[in-house]
N, C-alpha and C positions, 0 to 999 in steps of 0.2 A: 289582198282586198278583204278589209273586217267583213264579218257577218251582218246582215242587215239587222238583226234583233239586237245589236249593240246599241246601247242607250247614250254613250259619251265615248266616241270613236277616239277623240284626241287623248284622252287619258289611257284609253286602251293600247293605242300606238305607242305611247310613252312607256307603258308597263312591259310591253313586248320588248321595247328598245332595251329595258333594263334586265331582260333574260327571263321573265316570267313566262310560265307556260299560258297557251293560249285560253285554257279553261279558267285558270286563276286571274288573268288580266280582265277577262270577260266578266267574272262575278264582280269583283272590285269595282270596274268601270260602270256596270250596270246598277250595283248597289249605290254608287256615289251620285249617279245620274236621278235615282229615286228620291235621294235627300240632300245631302251636300257632301263634299269631299271631307270636310272637316268632321263632321258627324261619323262618317265611315272610319276615319282615322282613330277617332275616339274609342270607337268599338273594338278595333283591332286588339290583339294581344291577349284575348281573354281565356284561350284555351289553356288547358292544365299543363304543368310542366312535363315534356316529355322525359325527363329524368325520374321522375315519379311514377311513371307507368310501367306495367309490366310488358314483356316481350310480346304477348298475346294481344294486349290493348294497342300497342303499337302497329302490330300486324294489321289489326282490324281497321286501324285508321287510315293505315297505307293502302289496304284494299280498297276503302271507300274512294280515296283521291285518285286511285288507279296507277300507284307506283309500280314499274314492272320489275321482276326479279325480287320482289319481297320475300318470298318463300325461302330463298337460301341466305336471307341477310341476318347477321347478328343484331342485338339489340342497338349496339352503337350505329350501325350501319342504317338501320330502320330511323333512328333519330335523325342522322344527318342526311336522309333521303326527304323525311318530312319536312326538316327545316329549310331545304333548299329546294322543295317542290313548287 
């Protein structure tokens, strides 16, 4: 059962079925409820290219989003984990 603070439970459930984490699905569904789904889609993809980041920058981003095991990951593993989180 989704959290009561979700604004768009239909989209949340669809994103979860696609394999997104609970946190990411909640962020996207709540953002789209505040404006519109098409506006949220247009905003996506503005993060810098992971390949251009240092390992330390990737580690800090992985830490912010809560990726487990990040301390022992290589730069390539951090990129992969961030792309699939």
